[in-house]
C-alpha positions as CSV (number, residue, x, y, z in Angstrom):
1,X,-84.4,-31.3,39.1
2,X,-82.5,-28.5,37.2
3,X,-78.7,-28.4,36.5
4,X,-76.9,-25.4,36.8
5,X,-73.9,-25.5,34.5
6,X,-71.2,-23.2,35.7
7,X,-68.3,-22.4,33.2
8,X,-65.5,-19.6,33.1
9,X,-66.3,-19.4,29.4
10,X,-69.1,-20.2,27.2
11,X,-68.6,-20.3,23.3
12,X,-71.9,-20.0,21.5
13,X,-70.9,-17.7,18.6
14,X,-67.8,-16.2,17.0
15,X,-69.4,-12.7,17.2
16,X,-69.8,-13.3,21.1
17,X,-66.1,-13.8,22.1
18,X,-66.9,-15.2,25.5
19,X,-64.5,-18.1,25.1
20,X,-60.8,-18.7,24.7
21,X,-60.8,-22.3,23.4
22,X,-61.7,-25.7,24.0
23,X,-63.0,-25.4,27.5
24,X,-65.8,-22.6,26.4
25,X,-66.6,-24.4,23.2
26,X,-67.4,-27.7,25.0
27,X,-69.5,-25.6,27.4
28,X,-71.4,-24.3,24.4
29,X,-72.0,-27.6,23.0
30,X,-73.0,-29.1,26.4
31,X,-75.9,-26.6,26.7
32,X,-76.8,-26.8,23.1
33,X,-77.3,-30.7,23.6
34,X,-79.1,-30.2,26.9
35,X,-81.6,-28.1,24.8
36,X,-81.8,-30.9,22.4
37,X,-82.5,-33.5,24.9
38,X,-84.8,-31.5,26.9
39,X,-82.5,-31.6,30.0
40,X,-83.7,-28.7,32.5
41,X,-80.2,-27.0,32.5
42,X,-79.3,-23.5,33.2
43,X,-76.1,-21.9,32.0
44,X,-73.9,-19.6,34.2
45,X,-70.8,-17.5,33.0
46,X,-69.5,-14.1,32.9
47,X,-69.7,-11.5,30.3
48,X,-66.6,-10.5,28.7
49,X,-66.9,-6.9,26.9
50,X,-63.3,-7.3,25.6
51,X,-63.6,-10.8,24.8
52,X,-60.5,-13.0,25.1
53,X,-58.0,-11.6,22.6
54,X,-58.3,-10.5,18.8
55,X,-55.2,-12.0,17.3
56,X,-53.3,-10.2,14.4
57,X,-50.2,-11.6,12.9
58,X,-47.7,-9.1,11.8
59,X,-45.7,-9.3,8.7
60,X,-42.8,-10.8,10.8
61,X,-45.2,-13.4,12.4
62,X,-45.6,-11.7,15.9
63,X,-48.9,-12.2,17.4
64,X,-50.2,-8.7,18.2
65,X,-52.9,-8.6,20.7
66,X,-55.8,-6.5,20.8
67,X,-59.2,-6.5,22.9
68,X,-62.0,-8.2,20.9
69,X,-65.0,-5.8,21.6
70,X,-68.6,-6.6,20.9
71,X,-72.1,-5.4,22.0
72,X,-74.0,-7.8,24.2
73,X,-77.3,-5.8,23.5
74,X,-77.2,-7.4,20.0
75,X,-77.2,-11.0,21.3
76,X,-78.5,-10.8,24.9
77,X,-81.2,-9.5,26.9
78,X,-80.5,-7.6,30.2
79,X,-82.4,-9.1,33.2
80,X,-83.1,-8.3,36.8
81,X,-82.6,-8.5,39.4
82,X,-79.2,-7.1,40.6
83,X,-77.4,-9.1,43.3
84,X,-74.9,-7.9,45.7
85,X,-71.8,-10.1,46.2
86,X,-70.1,-9.6,49.4
87,X,-66.2,-9.5,49.4
88,X,-63.6,-8.3,52.0
89,X,-64.4,-4.9,52.4
90,X,-67.4,-4.2,50.2
91,X,-70.1,-5.5,48.0
92,X,-70.1,-5.9,44.1
93,X,-73.3,-5.2,42.3
94,X,-73.7,-8.0,39.6
95,X,-76.5,-8.0,37.1
96,X,-77.0,-10.7,34.2
97,X,-77.5,-11.0,30.6
98,X,-79.8,-13.7,29.4
99,X,-79.6,-15.7,26.1
100,X,-82.1,-18.6,25.3
101,X,-80.3,-21.3,23.6
102,X,-82.8,-23.2,21.4
103,X,-82.4,-27.1,20.5
104,X,-83.3,-28.9,17.4
105,X,-86.7,-29.9,19.0
106,X,-87.5,-26.4,20.0
107,X,-86.8,-26.6,23.7
108,X,-84.5,-24.0,25.2
109,X,-81.8,-23.5,27.9
110,X,-81.2,-20.1,29.4
111,X,-77.5,-19.1,29.7
112,X,-76.8,-16.1,32.1
113,X,-73.8,-13.9,31.6
114,X,-72.8,-12.2,34.8
115,X,-71.9,-8.5,34.3
116,X,-70.2,-6.1,36.9
117,X,-69.8,-3.1,34.5
118,X,-72.9,-1.3,35.9
119,X,-73.0,2.2,37.4
120,X,-73.3,1.1,41.1
121,X,-69.8,-0.3,41.1
122,X,-66.5,1.6,41.6
123,X,-64.2,1.7,38.4
124,X,-61.9,-1.2,39.1
125,X,-65.1,-3.4,40.2
126,X,-66.7,-2.7,36.8
127,X,-63.6,-4.0,35.2
128,X,-63.7,-7.3,36.8
129,X,-65.8,-9.0,34.0
130,X,-64.4,-7.0,31.1
131,X,-61.8,-9.6,29.7
132,X,-61.0,-13.3,29.9
133,X,-58.3,-14.6,31.8
134,X,-56.7,-11.3,32.4
135,X,-55.2,-9.4,35.3
136,X,-53.4,-10.4,38.3
137,X,-54.3,-13.2,41.0
138,X,-56.5,-10.5,42.8
139,X,-58.3,-9.8,39.7
140,X,-58.7,-13.6,38.7
141,X,-60.0,-14.5,42.2
142,X,-62.3,-11.7,41.9
143,X,-63.8,-13.1,38.5
144,X,-64.1,-16.5,40.0
145,X,-65.9,-15.0,43.1
146,X,-68.5,-13.5,40.8
147,X,-68.8,-16.6,38.8
148,X,-69.3,-19.1,41.9
149,X,-70.9,-17.0,44.6
150,X,-72.6,-14.5,42.5
151,X,-73.9,-17.1,40.1
152,X,-75.5,-19.1,43.0
153,X,-76.9,-15.7,44.5
154,X,-78.4,-14.8,40.9
155,X,-80.2,-18.2,40.6
156,X,-81.7,-17.9,44.0
157,X,-82.7,-14.3,43.1
158,X,-84.3,-15.8,40.0
159,X,-86.4,-18.2,42.2
160,X,-84.9,-21.3,40.6
161,X,-85.9,-24.3,42.8
162,X,-83.9,-25.7,45.8
163,X,-83.3,-28.9,44.1
164,X,-80.9,-27.8,41.8
165,X,-77.7,-29.8,40.7
166,X,-74.4,-27.6,40.5
167,X,-72.2,-28.5,37.8
168,X,-68.8,-27.1,38.0
169,X,-66.9,-27.1,34.5
170,X,-63.4,-26.7,36.0
171,X,-62.3,-25.4,39.4
172,X,-62.9,-21.8,38.4
173,X,-66.4,-22.1,39.9
174,X,-65.7,-23.8,43.1
175,X,-66.5,-20.7,45.0
176,X,-70.2,-21.5,44.6
177,X,-69.4,-23.9,47.5
178,X,-68.9,-20.8,49.6
179,X,-72.9,-20.1,49.2
180,X,-73.8,-23.8,49.5
181,X,-71.9,-24.8,52.5
182,X,-73.7,-23.9,56.1
183,X,-72.0,-21.8,58.7
184,X,-69.7,-23.9,60.9
185,X,-69.4,-26.8,58.6
186,X,-66.4,-29.1,59.3
187,X,-64.8,-31.3,56.6
188,X,-65.7,-34.2,58.9
189,X,-69.4,-33.3,59.1
190,X,-72.2,-34.6,57.4
191,X,-72.5,-32.9,54.1
192,X,-74.1,-35.6,52.0
193,X,-76.8,-33.4,50.8
194,X,-74.3,-30.9,49.2
195,X,-72.3,-33.6,47.6
196,X,-75.5,-35.2,46.3
197,X,-76.1,-31.9,44.4
198,X,-72.4,-31.0,43.1
199,X,-70.7,-32.4,40.1
200,X,-67.1,-31.3,39.0
201,X,-65.6,-32.0,35.9
202,X,-61.7,-31.5,35.7
203,X,-60.0,-30.9,32.4
204,X,-56.4,-30.4,32.8
205,X,-53.4,-33.0,33.5
206,X,-51.0,-30.1,33.9
207,X,-50.4,-29.1,37.5
208,X,-50.1,-25.7,36.4
209,X,-53.7,-25.7,35.0
210,X,-55.2,-25.8,38.4
211,X,-56.1,-22.6,40.0
212,X,-54.1,-21.9,43.2
213,X,-54.6,-18.9,45.3
214,X,-52.4,-17.7,48.4
215,X,-53.9,-17.3,51.7
216,X,-53.0,-13.5,51.5
217,X,-55.0,-13.1,48.3
218,X,-58.0,-14.9,49.8
219,X,-57.8,-12.9,53.1
220,X,-57.7,-9.7,50.6
221,X,-60.8,-10.9,48.5
222,X,-63.1,-13.4,50.2
223,X,-65.6,-12.1,52.8
224,X,-65.2,-13.3,56.4
225,X,-68.4,-15.6,56.2
226,X,-67.1,-17.2,53.0
227,X,-63.6,-17.6,54.2
228,X,-64.9,-19.3,57.6
229,X,-66.8,-21.6,55.6
230,X,-64.0,-23.1,53.5
231,X,-61.2,-22.7,56.0
232,X,-61.1,-26.2,56.9
233,X,-60.0,-26.9,53.3
234,X,-57.5,-24.2,53.0
235,X,-53.9,-25.4,53.2
236,X,-51.3,-23.7,55.4
237,X,-50.5,-20.9,52.8
238,X,-52.9,-21.6,49.8
239,X,-56.1,-22.8,48.5
240,X,-56.1,-25.5,45.6
241,X,-59.6,-24.7,43.8
242,X,-59.4,-28.3,42.3
243,X,-58.9,-29.6,46.0
244,X,-61.9,-27.3,46.9
245,X,-64.1,-28.7,44.2
246,X,-63.1,-32.4,44.9
247,X,-63.6,-32.2,48.6
248,X,-67.4,-31.4,48.3
249,X,-68.5,-32.8,45.1
250,X,-70.4,-35.9,45.1
251,X,-69.4,-36.8,41.5
252,X,-65.9,-35.9,40.2
253,X,-64.9,-36.8,36.6
254,X,-62.3,-36.7,34.0
255,X,-63.0,-36.0,30.3
256,X,-61.3,-39.4,29.0
257,X,-60.3,-42.8,30.2
258,X,-56.7,-41.8,29.9
259,X,-57.4,-38.5,31.7
260,X,-59.1,-40.6,34.4
261,X,-55.8,-42.5,35.0
262,X,-53.7,-39.2,35.0
263,X,-56.1,-37.4,37.2
264,X,-56.1,-40.3,39.8
265,X,-52.4,-40.2,40.0
266,X,-52.5,-36.5,40.6
267,X,-55.1,-36.6,43.3
268,X,-55.1,-40.0,44.8
269,X,-57.4,-39.0,47.4
270,X,-60.3,-38.6,45.0
271,X,-62.8,-40.8,43.5
272,X,-62.6,-40.0,39.9
273,X,-64.9,-41.2,37.0
274,X,-64.5,-40.9,33.3
275,X,-66.9,-39.2,31.2
276,X,-65.2,-38.8,27.8
277,X,-66.1,-35.4,26.0
278,X,-68.1,-35.1,22.9
279,X,-69.1,-32.4,20.4
280,X,-72.4,-31.2,19.3
281,X,-73.4,-33.1,16.2
282,X,-75.5,-30.4,14.4
283,X,-73.4,-27.6,15.3
284,X,-70.1,-29.1,13.7
285,X,-71.4,-31.0,10.9
286,X,-70.8,-29.1,7.5
287,X,-73.8,-28.3,5.4
288,X,-72.7,-30.9,2.7
289,X,-72.6,-33.6,5.3
290,X,-75.8,-32.4,7.0
291,X,-77.6,-32.8,3.6
292,X,-76.2,-36.3,3.2
293,X,-77.2,-37.4,6.8
294,X,-80.7,-35.8,6.3
295,X,-81.1,-38.0,3.2
296,X,-79.7,-41.4,4.8
297,X,-80.1,-40.9,8.4
298,X,-83.0,-38.6,9.2
299,X,-83.0,-39.1,13.0
300,X,-79.4,-37.8,13.4
301,X,-80.1,-34.3,14.5
302,X,-81.9,-35.4,17.5
303,X,-79.8,-38.5,18.6
304,X,-76.2,-38.4,17.3
305,X,-75.7,-42.2,18.0
306,X,-77.7,-42.7,14.8
307,X,-74.7,-41.5,12.9
308,X,-73.4,-45.3,13.0
309,X,-75.8,-45.9,10.0
310,X,-73.4,-43.7,8.1
311,X,-71.6,-47.1,7.5
312,X,-74.4,-47.8,4.8
313,X,-73.6,-44.4,2.8
314,X,-71.6,-45.0,-0.4
315,X,-67.9,-44.2,-0.5
316,X,-68.7,-42.0,-3.6
317,X,-71.2,-39.7,-1.8
318,X,-68.9,-39.3,1.0
319,X,-66.2,-38.3,-1.3
320,X,-68.7,-35.8,-3.0
321,X,-69.7,-34.1,0.3
322,X,-66.0,-33.9,1.1
323,X,-65.2,-32.2,-2.0
324,X,-67.7,-29.6,-1.5
325,X,-66.6,-29.1,2.0
326,X,-63.2,-28.6,0.9
327,X,-64.1,-26.2,-1.8
328,X,-66.0,-24.2,0.7
329,X,-63.0,-23.9,3.0
330,X,-60.6,-22.7,0.5
331,X,-63.0,-20.2,-0.8
332,X,-63.5,-19.0,2.9
333,X,-59.6,-18.7,3.3
334,X,-59.4,-16.7,0.2
335,X,-62.3,-14.3,1.2
336,X,-61.5,-13.8,4.9
337,X,-57.6,-13.7,4.5
338,X,-57.0,-12.8,1.0
339,X,-54.9,-15.9,0.7
340,X,-55.4,-18.0,-2.2
341,X,-54.4,-21.6,-0.9
342,X,-54.4,-25.3,-1.5
343,X,-55.9,-27.0,-4.5
344,X,-53.5,-30.0,-5.5
345,X,-52.4,-32.5,-2.8
346,X,-53.3,-33.3,0.9
347,X,-54.7,-30.4,3.0
348,X,-53.6,-31.2,6.7
349,X,-55.1,-29.1,9.4
350,X,-53.7,-28.3,13.0
351,X,-55.8,-25.9,15.0
352,X,-55.6,-25.3,18.8
353,X,-54.3,-23.2,21.2
354,X,-50.8,-22.4,20.7
355,X,-48.9,-23.7,23.5
356,X,-45.5,-25.9,23.7
357,X,-47.1,-29.3,24.8
358,X,-49.5,-29.3,21.8
359,X,-46.3,-29.5,19.7
360,X,-47.5,-27.8,16.3
361,X,-43.8,-27.7,15.3
362,X,-43.4,-31.5,15.3
363,X,-44.4,-32.0,11.8
364,X,-42.1,-29.2,10.7
365,X,-39.2,-30.7,12.6
366,X,-37.6,-32.1,9.6
367,X,-38.3,-30.0,6.5
368,X,-36.0,-32.0,4.2
369,X,-37.9,-35.3,5.1
370,X,-41.3,-33.6,4.6
371,X,-40.2,-32.3,1.2
372,X,-38.9,-35.5,0.2
373,X,-42.5,-37.1,1.2
374,X,-44.1,-34.5,-0.9
375,X,-41.6,-35.3,-3.8
376,X,-42.6,-38.9,-3.7
377,X,-46.4,-38.7,-3.1
378,X,-47.6,-35.4,-4.0
379,X,-48.1,-31.6,-2.6
380,X,-48.6,-31.4,1.2
381,X,-50.5,-28.4,2.3
382,X,-50.3,-27.5,6.0
383,X,-52.8,-25.2,7.5
384,X,-52.1,-24.1,11.3
385,X,-54.5,-21.7,13.6
386,X,-54.7,-21.1,17.1
387,X,-54.2,-18.2,19.6
388,X,-51.4,-17.9,22.2
389,X,-52.3,-16.3,25.7
390,X,-51.4,-12.7,25.6
391,X,-48.5,-13.7,28.4
392,X,-47.5,-16.8,26.9
393,X,-44.1,-16.0,25.1
394,X,-43.2,-19.5,24.3
395,X,-46.6,-20.0,22.4
396,X,-45.9,-16.6,20.7
397,X,-42.6,-18.0,19.6
398,X,-44.3,-21.0,18.1
399,X,-46.4,-18.9,15.8
400,X,-43.6,-16.9,14.7
401,X,-41.6,-20.0,14.1
402,X,-44.6,-21.5,12.0
403,X,-44.6,-18.3,10.0
404,X,-40.8,-18.4,9.4
405,X,-40.8,-21.8,8.2
406,X,-43.8,-21.4,6.1
407,X,-42.0,-18.5,4.3
408,X,-39.1,-20.8,3.2
409,X,-41.0,-24.1,2.7
410,X,-41.2,-24.0,-0.9
411,X,-44.0,-24.9,-3.5
412,X,-44.3,-28.7,-2.8
413,X,-44.8,-28.3,1.0
414,X,-47.0,-25.2,1.7
415,X,-47.6,-23.6,5.1
416,X,-50.2,-21.4,6.2
417,X,-50.8,-19.6,9.5
418,X,-54.6,-18.5,9.8
419,X,-54.9,-15.7,12.4
420,X,-57.8,-15.0,14.9
421,X,-59.0,-18.7,15.2
422,X,-62.8,-18.7,16.2
423,X,-65.9,-20.8,15.8
424,X,-66.5,-20.0,12.1
425,X,-62.9,-20.9,11.1
426,X,-63.1,-23.9,13.2
427,X,-66.3,-25.0,11.4
428,X,-64.8,-24.6,8.0
429,X,-61.4,-26.4,8.9
430,X,-62.7,-29.4,10.7
431,X,-65.0,-30.1,7.6
432,X,-62.7,-29.3,4.9
433,X,-59.2,-30.6,5.5
434,X,-58.2,-33.9,4.2
435,X,-56.4,-35.0,7.4
436,X,-56.5,-33.8,11.0
437,X,-53.1,-33.6,13.1
438,X,-52.8,-33.9,16.8
439,X,-49.4,-34.2,18.2
440,X,-49.6,-33.4,22.1
441,X,-46.7,-34.5,24.3
442,X,-48.4,-37.5,26.0
443,X,-50.2,-37.6,28.6
444,X,-50.9,-33.9,28.4
445,X,-54.0,-34.1,26.3
446,X,-56.8,-34.5,28.5
447,X,-59.2,-35.1,25.8
448,X,-59.2,-33.0,22.9
449,X,-62.2,-32.3,20.9
450,X,-61.1,-31.0,17.4
451,X,-60.6,-34.4,16.1
452,X,-64.3,-35.4,17.1
453,X,-65.5,-32.4,14.9
454,X,-63.6,-33.6,11.9
455,X,-65.0,-37.1,12.3
456,X,-68.7,-35.8,12.1
457,X,-67.3,-34.6,8.6
458,X,-65.4,-37.7,7.6
459,X,-62.1,-36.2,8.2
460,X,-59.8,-38.9,9.7
461,X,-57.1,-38.0,12.4
462,X,-53.4,-38.7,12.7
463,X,-52.9,-38.4,16.1
464,X,-50.8,-39.3,19.3
465,X,-52.1,-42.0,21.6
466,X,-53.5,-39.7,23.8
467,X,-56.8,-38.2,25.3
468,X,-59.8,-39.4,23.3
469,X,-58.0,-41.0,20.5
470,X,-56.9,-43.9,22.7
471,X,-60.5,-44.8,22.8
472,X,-61.6,-43.5,19.2
473,X,-58.3,-44.3,17.1
474,X,-58.5,-47.6,15.4
475,X,-55.5,-48.0,13.0
476,X,-56.3,-47.7,9.4
477,X,-60.0,-47.9,10.1
478,X,-61.0,-44.4,11.6
479,X,-57.5,-43.0,11.3
480,X,-53.8,-43.4,12.4
481,X,-52.0,-43.5,15.5
482,X,-48.5,-42.2,16.1
483,X,-46.4,-44.3,18.2
484,X,-42.9,-44.2,18.7
485,X,-41.1,-47.5,19.4
486,X,-38.9,-46.0,21.8
487,X,-39.2,-44.0,24.8
488,X,-36.7,-41.0,25.6
489,X,-33.6,-42.4,27.4
490,X,-33.7,-45.6,25.5
491,X,-31.5,-44.1,22.8
492,X,-28.8,-41.8,23.9
493,X,-28.9,-38.3,22.2
494,X,-32.6,-38.5,21.3
495,X,-35.4,-36.8,23.1
496,X,-39.0,-37.8,23.0
497,X,-40.1,-35.0,20.5
498,X,-37.2,-36.4,18.0
499,X,-38.6,-40.0,18.4
500,X,-42.1,-38.9,18.0
501,X,-41.2,-36.8,14.9
502,X,-39.6,-39.8,13.4
503,X,-42.9,-41.8,14.2
504,X,-45.0,-39.2,12.6
505,X,-42.9,-39.2,9.4
506,X,-43.0,-42.8,9.4
507,X,-46.8,-43.0,9.4
508,X,-47.2,-40.5,6.8
509,X,-44.7,-42.3,4.5
510,X,-46.1,-45.8,5.1
511,X,-49.7,-45.6,5.5
512,X,-51.4,-42.1,5.3
513,X,-49.8,-40.4,2.0
514,X,-50.0,-43.9,0.0
515,X,-53.6,-44.5,0.6
516,X,-54.6,-40.8,0.1
517,X,-52.7,-40.4,-3.2
518,X,-53.0,-44.0,-4.6
519,X,-56.0,-45.5,-3.0
520,X,-58.7,-42.8,-2.8
521,X,-61.5,-45.2,-2.5
522,X,-59.8,-46.8,0.6
523,X,-59.3,-43.6,2.1
524,X,-62.9,-42.9,1.4
525,X,-63.7,-45.8,3.5
526,X,-61.6,-44.6,6.5
527,X,-63.6,-41.3,6.3
528,X,-66.8,-43.2,6.4
529,X,-65.6,-45.0,9.3
530,X,-64.8,-41.9,11.2
531,X,-68.3,-40.8,10.8
532,X,-70.0,-44.3,11.8
533,X,-67.8,-45.2,14.5
534,X,-66.3,-42.0,16.1
535,X,-68.9,-39.3,15.2
536,X,-71.7,-41.5,16.4
537,X,-70.0,-41.9,19.8
538,X,-68.0,-38.9,20.6
539,X,-71.0,-36.1,20.7
540,X,-72.6,-34.3,23.3
541,X,-75.7,-36.2,23.1
542,X,-73.9,-39.2,24.3
543,X,-71.8,-37.2,27.0
544,X,-75.1,-35.3,28.4
545,X,-77.0,-38.5,28.8
546,X,-74.1,-40.1,30.6
547,X,-74.1,-37.1,33.0
548,X,-77.5,-37.2,33.4
549,X,-77.5,-40.9,34.5
550,X,-74.2,-41.0,36.3
551,X,-74.1,-37.6,38.1
552,X,-77.4,-35.6,37.9
553,X,-79.9,-38.3,38.8
554,X,-77.8,-39.8,41.6
555,X,-79.9,-40.1,44.7
């Protein structure tokens, strides 16, 4: 058995900008864990020569978008053969670049990056794989055709066996079913063999996050043969890629227990399982903590669950390792951005895609209240990072507002926005801050993984009760949960954001800041619990083993 893992983006290294955010980082972590565990997995994605977006912040706080060029030849090996992917009125030539991801035991997983920028193609087709999440609906559907149909054709051309399980990481890859389904299939026909071989993971609780293509766009792009194969699933005027994936996947899963509930409400016809996300333990553990774990837990690199033994590490050693990780972060900020920052006080991190439902501005909602907390307990340093999609004006407005509020925050409350958030910056932030903040608008956080990365480094979270934190958050033990006692509408004149902001300030005032500033040893105990309880479970070693037993090895 081999597992072909299809993902629109895969994040391996900062120097390879083939990812936009959490989805791609998760894909990279999954493939790394498969290599660690010796699972015969194959990664399939697209090659983006212009990356996603290189973010520059102007003096006035505006996000300036630029291509993020890189040279695939420095990281990947071009491989044969070239496959010809049929579309409506032509074929598109696709070749692949290969990378071997090496696990901690030396076993490897190949990742194939599909590329249309070759001389055989006409100029507009060469541009299909140039940039991630770019172009209009026709360009986007062509990218997904290359990923799904082209990916299956490539694997066949490379002589991978027939007993392949196809794992679609989001609906972007659902066109692979066009290659797997036989001609003349009926949705009422017997397709058990296909279902046995297909797994689908959905990641978004937002309806807008599920790709829908109009019939006219489908008719412009899909070949007649492929169109006929999925015709029974096309609704009167459109095709929902999540519906297509769910219709023919034998295993469908959401990425947290809460997300499973939300997904089942959105798609009541589907049987949805819950496999909560994880992060790669070795990739996201900072050097100071890696040394500490090597000393006390020698098997942690191979089996992440062994981190539960961190409960036996002394609080003093946890504090010492964190102090080093904090110094490394602050030094890196100074070197990378020329921005001396931090020192005294608490360092709070918030880094994720800049979009409205993540609510990065929630903690800045009442600057007077925030300053009063700093006067009472000590300096508060807030570090923000994250890219807005080039077409997301709301996300860009959020970044601009963070910049403006930071400029007038004062000395006791310091605010910094670090541009061009990438894997390297994430590695430092998730290890070096003292507290990780997560304030999504409930229930719109499918899982979230940044807090899991922090937990590996003993950084507790202060989070809304959403996504993975419902499972991982133990109040005062692994971190703290923001819970409003009221819901919007119960008190006239207040919206949910106002209520949640009040609950956030209350949690800081009554629990987090008193412990951090006045009971550092107790805070270190929470840090240790974050590793032993959350780090030991919310990792990709556990996650991949769950996929293996629940989805890949189903009969």
